[in-house]
MMTF fields as JSON, N, C-alpha, C and O atoms, coordinates in Angstrom:
{
  "mmtfVersion": "1.0.0",
  "mmtfProducer": "UNKNOWN",
  "numBonds": 243,
  "numAtoms": 244,
  "numGroups": 61,
  "numChains": 1,
  "numModels": 1,
  "chainsPerModel": [1],
  "groupsPerChain": [61],
  "chainIdList": ["A"],
  "bondAtomList": [4, 2, 8, 6, 12, 10, 16, 14, 20, 18, 24, 22, 28, 26, 32, 30, 36, 34, 40, 38, 44, 42, 48, 46, 52, 50, 56, 54, 60, 58, 64, 62, 68, 66, 72, 70, 76, 74, 80, 78, 84, 82, 88, 86, 92, 90, 96, 94, 100, 98, 104, 102, 108, 106, 112, 110, 116, 114, 120, 118, 124, 122, 128, 126, 132, 130, 136, 134, 140, 138, 144, 142, 148, 146, 152, 150, 156, 154, 160, 158, 164, 162, 168, 166, 172, 170, 176, 174, 180, 178, 184, 182, 188, 186, 192, 190, 196, 194, 200, 198, 204, 202, 208, 206, 212, 210, 216, 214, 220, 218, 224, 222, 228, 226, 232, 230, 236, 234, 240, 238],
  "bondOrderList": [1, 1, 1, 1, 1, 1, 1, 1, 1, 1, 1, 1, 1, 1, 1, 1, 1, 1, 1, 1, 1, 1, 1, 1, 1, 1, 1, 1, 1, 1, 1, 1, 1, 1, 1, 1, 1, 1, 1, 1, 1, 1, 1, 1, 1, 1, 1, 1, 1, 1, 1, 1, 1, 1, 1, 1, 1, 1, 1, 1],
  "groupList": [{"groupName": "MET", "atomNameList": ["N", "CA", "C", "O"], "elementList": ["N", "C", "C", "O"], "formalChargeList": [0, 0, 0, 0], "bondAtomList": [1, 0, 2, 1, 3, 2], "bondOrderList": [1, 1, 2], "singleLetterCode": "M", "chemCompType": "L-PEPTIDE LINKING"}, {"groupName": "PRO", "atomNameList": ["N", "CA", "C", "O"], "elementList": ["N", "C", "C", "O"], "formalChargeList": [0, 0, 0, 0], "bondAtomList": [1, 0, 2, 1, 3, 2], "bondOrderList": [1, 1, 2], "singleLetterCode": "P", "chemCompType": "L-PEPTIDE LINKING"}, {"groupName": "VAL", "atomNameList": ["N", "CA", "C", "O"], "elementList": ["N", "C", "C", "O"], "formalChargeList": [0, 0, 0, 0], "bondAtomList": [1, 0, 2, 1, 3, 2], "bondOrderList": [1, 1, 2], "singleLetterCode": "V", "chemCompType": "L-PEPTIDE LINKING"}, {"groupName": "GLY", "atomNameList": ["N", "CA", "C", "O"], "elementList": ["N", "C", "C", "O"], "formalChargeList": [0, 0, 0, 0], "bondAtomList": [1, 0, 2, 1, 3, 2], "bondOrderList": [1, 1, 2], "singleLetterCode": "G", "chemCompType": "PEPTIDE LINKING"}, {"groupName": "GLN", "atomNameList": ["N", "CA", "C", "O"], "elementList": ["N", "C", "C", "O"], "formalChargeList": [0, 0, 0, 0], "bondAtomList": [1, 0, 2, 1, 3, 2], "bondOrderList": [1, 1, 2], "singleLetterCode": "Q", "chemCompType": "L-PEPTIDE LINKING"}, {"groupName": "GLU", "atomNameList": ["N", "CA", "C", "O"], "elementList": ["N", "C", "C", "O"], "formalChargeList": [0, 0, 0, 0], "bondAtomList": [1, 0, 2, 1, 3, 2], "bondOrderList": [1, 1, 2], "singleLetterCode": "E", "chemCompType": "L-PEPTIDE LINKING"}, {"groupName": "LEU", "atomNameList": ["N", "CA", "C", "O"], "elementList": ["N", "C", "C", "O"], "formalChargeList": [0, 0, 0, 0], "bondAtomList": [1, 0, 2, 1, 3, 2], "bondOrderList": [1, 1, 2], "singleLetterCode": "L", "chemCompType": "L-PEPTIDE LINKING"}, {"groupName": "ARG", "atomNameList": ["N", "CA", "C", "O"], "elementList": ["N", "C", "C", "O"], "formalChargeList": [0, 0, 0, 0], "bondAtomList": [1, 0, 2, 1, 3, 2], "bondOrderList": [1, 1, 2], "singleLetterCode": "R", "chemCompType": "L-PEPTIDE LINKING"}, {"groupName": "TRP", "atomNameList": ["N", "CA", "C", "O"], "elementList": ["N", "C", "C", "O"], "formalChargeList": [0, 0, 0, 0], "bondAtomList": [1, 0, 2, 1, 3, 2], "bondOrderList": [1, 1, 2], "singleLetterCode": "W", "chemCompType": "L-PEPTIDE LINKING"}, {"groupName": "LYS", "atomNameList": ["N", "CA", "C", "O"], "elementList": ["N", "C", "C", "O"], "formalChargeList": [0, 0, 0, 0], "bondAtomList": [1, 0, 2, 1, 3, 2], "bondOrderList": [1, 1, 2], "singleLetterCode": "K", "chemCompType": "L-PEPTIDE LINKING"}, {"groupName": "ALA", "atomNameList": ["N", "CA", "C", "O"], "elementList": ["N", "C", "C", "O"], "formalChargeList": [0, 0, 0, 0], "bondAtomList": [1, 0, 2, 1, 3, 2], "bondOrderList": [1, 1, 2], "singleLetterCode": "A", "chemCompType": "L-PEPTIDE LINKING"}, {"groupName": "PHE", "atomNameList": ["N", "CA", "C", "O"], "elementList": ["N", "C", "C", "O"], "formalChargeList": [0, 0, 0, 0], "bondAtomList": [1, 0, 2, 1, 3, 2], "bondOrderList": [1, 1, 2], "singleLetterCode": "F", "chemCompType": "L-PEPTIDE LINKING"}, {"groupName": "ASP", "atomNameList": ["N", "CA", "C", "O"], "elementList": ["N", "C", "C", "O"], "formalChargeList": [0, 0, 0, 0], "bondAtomList": [1, 0, 2, 1, 3, 2], "bondOrderList": [1, 1, 2], "singleLetterCode": "D", "chemCompType": "L-PEPTIDE LINKING"}, {"groupName": "THR", "atomNameList": ["N", "CA", "C", "O"], "elementList": ["N", "C", "C", "O"], "formalChargeList": [0, 0, 0, 0], "bondAtomList": [1, 0, 2, 1, 3, 2], "bondOrderList": [1, 1, 2], "singleLetterCode": "T", "chemCompType": "L-PEPTIDE LINKING"}, {"groupName": "HIS", "atomNameList": ["N", "CA", "C", "O"], "elementList": ["N", "C", "C", "O"], "formalChargeList": [0, 0, 0, 0], "bondAtomList": [1, 0, 2, 1, 3, 2], "bondOrderList": [1, 1, 2], "singleLetterCode": "H", "chemCompType": "L-PEPTIDE LINKING"}, {"groupName": "SER", "atomNameList": ["N", "CA", "C", "O"], "elementList": ["N", "C", "C", "O"], "formalChargeList": [0, 0, 0, 0], "bondAtomList": [1, 0, 2, 1, 3, 2], "bondOrderList": [1, 1, 2], "singleLetterCode": "S", "chemCompType": "L-PEPTIDE LINKING"}],
  "groupTypeList": [0, 1, 2, 3, 4, 2, 5, 6, 6, 5, 7, 3, 1, 6, 6, 2, 6, 7, 8, 7, 6, 3, 9, 4, 7, 4, 4, 10, 6, 11, 8, 1, 12, 13, 6, 1, 7, 10, 4, 7, 7, 5, 6, 7, 6, 10, 2, 9, 10, 14, 3, 2, 15, 7, 7, 1, 1, 3, 0, 10, 1],
  "groupIdList": [1, 2, 3, 4, 5, 6, 7, 8, 9, 10, 11, 12, 13, 14, 15, 16, 17, 18, 19, 20, 21, 22, 23, 24, 25, 26, 27, 28, 29, 30, 31, 32, 33, 34, 35, 36, 37, 38, 39, 40, 41, 42, 43, 44, 45, 46, 47, 48, 49, 50, 51, 52, 53, 54, 55, 56, 57, 58, 59, 60, 61],
  "secStructList": [7, 7, 3, 3, 3, 3, 3, 3, 3, 3, 3, 6, 6, 3, 3, 3, 3, 3, 3, 3, 3, 6, 6, 3, 3, 3, 3, 3, 3, 3, 7, 6, 6, 6, 1, 7, 2, 2, 2, 2, 2, 2, 2, 2, 2, 2, 2, 2, 2, 2, 7, 1, 7, 1, 1, 7, 7, 7, 7, 7, 7],
  "xCoordList": [89.962, 90.473, 89.415, 88.24, 89.811, 88.83, 88.291, 88.996, 87.033, 86.358, 86.456, 86.267, 86.748, 86.882, 86.052, 85.563, 85.897, 85.19, 83.82, 83.534, 82.988, 81.636, 80.743, 80.752, 79.981, 79.023, 77.755, 77.791, 76.644, 75.352, 74.754, 74.57, 74.451, 73.869, 72.44, 72.163, 71.544, 70.154, 69.931, 70.083, 69.574, 69.301, 67.843, 67.515, 66.971, 65.537, 65.18, 65.484, 64.542, 64.18, 65.338, 65.199, 66.471, 67.612, 68.571, 68.721, 69.216, 70.28, 71.571, 71.593, 72.644, 73.953, 74.862, 75.094, 75.376, 76.293, 77.683, 77.93, 78.6, 79.968, 80.939, 80.705, 82.023, 83.044, 84.373, 84.437, 85.435, 86.775, 87.287, 87.261, 87.751, 88.304, 89.748, 90.014, 90.675, 92.068, 92.193, 91.851, 92.678, 92.81, 91.67, 91.626, 90.746, 89.644, 88.382, 88.043, 87.69, 86.375, 85.313, 85.38, 84.337, 83.255, 81.935, 81.891, 80.865, 79.545, 78.464, 78.642, 77.337, 76.151, 74.977, 74.859, 74.122, 72.952, 71.702, 71.504, 70.867, 69.629, 68.44, 68.244, 67.65, 66.425, 65.318, 65.391, 64.301, 63.235, 62.499, 62.044, 62.38, 61.626, 62.46, 61.918, 63.772, 64.614, 64.996, 65.483, 64.783, 65.143, 63.932, 63.565, 63.31, 62.146, 62.474, 63.626, 61.444, 61.602, 62.355, 63.215, 62.053, 62.717, 64.216, 65.029, 64.582, 65.997, 66.713, 67.901, 66.008, 66.602, 66.951, 68.031, 66.034, 66.274, 67.43, 68.289, 67.45, 68.52, 69.881, 70.875, 69.927, 71.156, 71.617, 72.802, 70.684, 71.033, 71.61, 72.622, 70.971, 71.439, 72.807, 73.649, 73.031, 74.318, 75.449, 76.536, 75.193, 76.223, 76.507, 77.667, 75.481, 75.689, 76.493, 77.352, 76.23, 76.933, 78.423, 79.244, 78.781, 80.186, 80.84, 82.066, 80.073, 80.629, 80.45, 80.265, 80.502, 80.291, 81.395, 81.125, 82.631, 83.754, 84.743, 85.002, 85.289, 86.314, 87.694, 88.644, 87.817, 89.1, 89.379, 88.446, 90.654, 90.964, 90.59, 90.621, 90.24, 89.862, 91.012, 92.174, 90.676, 91.691, 92.14, 91.496, 93.227, 93.765, 93.321, 93.205, 93.077, 92.697, 93.921, 95.046, 93.708, 94.856, 95.484, 96.455],
  "yCoordList": [-111.545, -110.388, -109.946, -109.831, -109.7, -109.289, -107.885, -107.001, -107.713, -106.422, -105.706, -106.32, -104.419, -103.653, -102.394, -101.98, -101.793, -100.523, -100.526, -99.685, -101.457, -101.549, -100.561, -100.512, -99.782, -98.862, -98.812, -98.954, -98.609, -98.514, -97.152, -96.804, -96.387, -95.059, -95.076, -95.615, -94.486, -94.356, -92.92, -91.986, -92.762, -91.443, -91.41, -91.598, -91.167, -91.23, -92.658, -93.567, -92.886, -94.251, -95.044, -96.242, -94.396, -95.061, -95.614, -95.044, -96.729, -97.281, -97.251, -97.63, -96.8, -96.79, -97.678, -97.401, -98.743, -99.65, -99.337, -99.419, -98.976, -98.631, -99.585, -100.026, -99.901, -100.769, -100.488, -99.847, -100.983, -100.838, -102.221, -103.135, -102.37, -103.617, -103.327, -102.776, -103.702, -103.319, -101.821, -101.302, -101.122, -99.658, -98.932, -97.701, -99.675, -99.072, -99.015, -99.966, -97.877, -97.746, -98.076, -97.633, -98.858, -99.222, -98.977, -98.85, -98.912, -98.708, -99.303, -99.5, -99.584, -100.066, -99.228, -98.933, -98.85, -98.034, -98.884, -99.476, -98.938, -99.719, -98.778, -98.022, -98.821, -98.049, -98.795, -100.017, -98.101, -98.763, -99.856, -100.833, -99.706, -100.7, -101.92, -102.869, -101.917, -103.057, -103.915, -105.032, -103.411, -104.151, -104.194, -103.172, -105.36, -105.474, -105.126, -105.199, -104.75, -104.316, -105.345, -104.968, -106.622, -107.669, -107.725, -107.921, -107.555, -107.578, -106.315, -106.363, -105.177, -103.935, -104.137, -103.745, -104.753, -105.014, -106.001, -105.812, -107.041, -108.038, -107.392, -107.718, -106.497, -105.8, -104.921, -104.907, -104.186, -103.355, -104.193, -103.822, -105.322, -106.183, -106.793, -106.906, -107.181, -107.766, -106.752, -107.091, -105.502, -104.468, -104.178, -104.004, -104.122, -103.893, -105.023, -104.772, -106.244, -107.401, -107.358, -107.787, -106.845, -106.791, -105.466, -105.36, -104.471, -103.147, -102.718, -101.531, -103.661, -103.33, -102.42, -101.46, -102.707, -101.904, -101.734, -102.67, -100.546, -100.314, -100.679, -100.775, -100.885, -101.265, -102.743, -103.543, -103.113, -104.535, -105.312, -104.751, -106.576, -107.356, -107.463, -107.577, -107.425, -107.527, -108.962, -109.897, -109.12, -110.454, -110.929, -110.138, -112.21, -112.797, -112.809, -112.966, -112.643, -112.658, -114.024, -114.193],
  "zCoordList": [-30.163, -29.463, -28.442, -28.79, -27.197, -26.185, -26.439, -26.927, -26.094, -26.225, -24.891, -23.841, -24.921, -23.682, -23.71, -24.761, -22.561, -22.376, -23.039, -23.891, -22.654, -23.197, -22.46, -21.23, -23.199, -22.584, -23.423, -24.645, -22.747, -23.405, -23.089, -21.922, -24.123, -23.955, -24.472, -25.543, -23.709, -24.152, -24.58, -23.792, -25.823, -26.388, -26.811, -27.982, -25.833, -26.115, -26.46, -25.687, -27.596, -27.978, -28.588, -28.837, -28.83, -29.456, -28.407, -27.327, -28.736, -27.909, -28.711, -29.883, -28.077, -28.707, -27.874, -26.697, -28.475, -27.812, -28.34, -29.543, -27.429, -27.822, -27.143, -26.018, -27.831, -27.265, -27.939, -28.988, -27.311, -27.866, -28.221, -27.396, -29.449, -29.951, -30.341, -31.409, -29.467, -29.669, -29.474, -28.411, -30.486, -30.396, -31.092, -31.082, -31.696, -32.442, -31.596, -30.893, -31.678, -31.045, -32.079, -33.225, -31.656, -32.559, -31.853, -30.629, -32.62, -32.035, -32.911, -34.114, -32.274, -32.977, -32.501, -31.311, -33.417, -33.123, -33.322, -34.383, -32.295, -32.36, -32.357, -31.405, -33.412, -33.512, -32.773, -32.646, -32.284, -31.515, -32.292, -31.697, -33.592, -34.355, -34.754, -35.322, -34.468, -34.824, -33.625, -33.796, -32.42, -31.219, -30.286, -29.708, -30.133, -29.262, -27.805, -27.377, -27.065, -25.68, -24.834, -24.037, -24.988, -24.198, -24.515, -23.612, -25.775, -26.142, -25.69, -25.372, -25.655, -25.113, -23.652, -23.208, -22.895, -21.477, -21.307, -20.445, -22.12, -22.047, -22.346, -21.697, -23.305, -23.645, -22.484, -22.148, -21.87, -20.713, -19.578, -18.983, -19.275, -18.193, -18.504, -17.613, -19.742, -20.121, -19.984, -19.518, -20.391, -20.28, -18.812, -18.438, -17.974, -16.537, -15.909, -15.064, -16.303, -15.73, -16.054, -15.242, -17.227, -17.617, -17.263, -17.312, -16.914, -16.637, -15.195, -14.927, -14.255, -12.857, -12.352, -11.63, -12.72, -12.265, -13.402, -14.158, -13.516, -14.544, -14.022, -14.798, -12.701, -12.131, -12.387, -12.462, -12.521, -12.69, -11.446, -10.351, -11.571, -10.406, -9.418, -9.808, -8.137, -7.091, -6.908, -7.383, -6.23, -5.992, -4.617, -3.681, -4.509, -3.224, -2.304, -2.778, -0.979, -0.055, 0.066, 0.804]
}
C-alpha cells in the first residue's frame, strides 16, 4: 500500500516522522541518542525529495 502525506517535524533534539497509510495516520519518534547525525540528515533529505509538492504531477503536453 502506498504511503502518503509524509512530513518530518523537528521538535528540538527530537524528530517526528508522520505519514498516512490508507486512512490511518502513523508516526515514529526518533530520540537524539537512537538516530546518529548522518541518519538524521539522510532522513531529512529523503522526506524533502518525496515532499517537494503536494499537488499531483502535471501531464506533459
